[in-house]
N, C-alpha and C positions, 0 to 999 in steps of 0.2 A: 597417075600414081595414087596409091592408097595411103590414107593417114597412118595406118599401122607401119608401113614400110618407111615413111618419113620419120616417124617417131623413133623407130629402131636405129635410124642413121643420123639423128640430130647431133649427137656428140661428135661424130666424124665430120659432119657438115660444119659445125662451129669451129672445129680445129683445122678445117680446110684439108682434110685427108682424103677426100673423095676425088675420083677422076672428074675432069671438067664437065663431061656430058651429064653425069649423074648429079653433080653439084647444081647444074642449071635446071635439071628436072625438079630437084627439091626446092630450089629458089622459086620456080614457077608455081609449085604447089603451095608454098608459103604465101605467095602473093594472092592466091585465090581461096585459102582456107584459114579463117580467123582462129580456129581452135589450135591448129598446128603452129601458127604464127605466135600465138600467145605462149604456147609451151616452149618454143625455141627462144623467145625473149626471156622467159623465166630461167631457162637453162643458162643462157648467156649471162644473166645477172648473177646466178649462183657461181659460175666460173669466175666472174669478175670479183666477187667477194672472196673467193679462194685465192685469187691472185694477190689480194691485199694482206692475207695472212702471212706471217713471217715463215720463211723456209727453215725447216728443221733438218739439220745435218746429223746423221748418226755418227757415233764415235768411230775412230779408225779401226778398232778391233771388233766392231759390231758383227760383221759377217762371220768372222772366225768363231766368236762366242756363240752366235746363233747356230751354226752347223755343229759345234761341239755339243750344245744342248740337245739338238735333234738326234745326234748320234747316241747320246747317253740315255735318251728317253726310252721308256719301255713301251712297246706296242700294245694296242688294245688286246690283242690275242694273248700276249704274255701276261698282262694284268689279269685277264680272265682266268688263265691257267693257274696263276699264283693264288688267286682267290678261291678257285675250285679246290686246289690242293690243300689250302689252309682249312677249308670247310670240311673236307673229307679226312684230313690228317688228324683232326681232333676226334678221337675215338668216342668220346662222350656224346658228340653231336650226331654221329652216324644214325642211331635209332630215331632221333628227332627229325632229321632231314628225310630219312626214309619214310617215316610216318606221314610227314607233310606232303611228300611227293605222291604217295599212294592216295592221300585224301584229295589232292588236286586232280589226279588222274580219274579217280572214281567219281568225284564231283562233276568234272567236265563231261564224263561219259553220261551221267544222269541228265545233265543239261542238254546234251545233244539228243538223247532219247526223248526228252520232254519236247524239244523243238520238232523232232520228227513226228511225234504223236500229234502235236498241234497241227502240223502240215497235213497229216493224213486225215484228221478230223475236219479240217477246213475244206478238204476235197470231197468229203462224203456227201451223199445226197440226203435230203431230209427223210426219205423212206428208210434208208440204211440206219439213220440215227434213231428213228422210231423203233426199228427192229432191235437195235442194241438196248434200248430202254426196256423192251419187253423180252429180253433174252432168256429170262427164267421160264417164260412160257414156251419158247422155242426149244429149250432143253428138254421139256417134258412133252413135246409134240407127239412122240410115238405112243405115249401113255394116253393122252387125251383124244387122239384122232379117232379112236374106236368107241368113244363114249356115245351113247344113243342120242344124247341131247345135241351133240355136234352134228350128227347125221341128220337129225330133224331140222336144225338150223340151215344146213346146206340145202336140203330139199325145199324148205320154205323160201329161201332166197331164189332158188331156180324157178319156183312157181310164180313168185312175184315179178320176176323179170319177163316171163312169157305171158 
């Protein structure tokens, strides 16, 4: 038996709520596992201290008062709707809430775009980054490719390779 299973069933073991076979398996495990034995002893002491505490009895009408309060309590959805209606019911706040909502939407869109751009940049190769740094040269490539000096450089490179 594993310690996790024993620890999950310690309360039932101490209350003797387990079937006899399972009870004996836990008993055997506790005899061979000092960690689980210590935890069971600590739990038994805690239960013993709770037994010493005075028993508190609720008043006779506690249950009826409890259920009355539950029945009259507003649900979370109803509280949300009430707050939402109060916010939008005040005509002076509508432009403010609208402006704030738009700012939040636009701001979050900007943040998402920034994150996407960072992800794209992190995936780029160093050659691509160098090309982006020199993008102004690439924009004018059609203009400069026909310059004589570029042709001379190309032919010089080809001669040096051979």
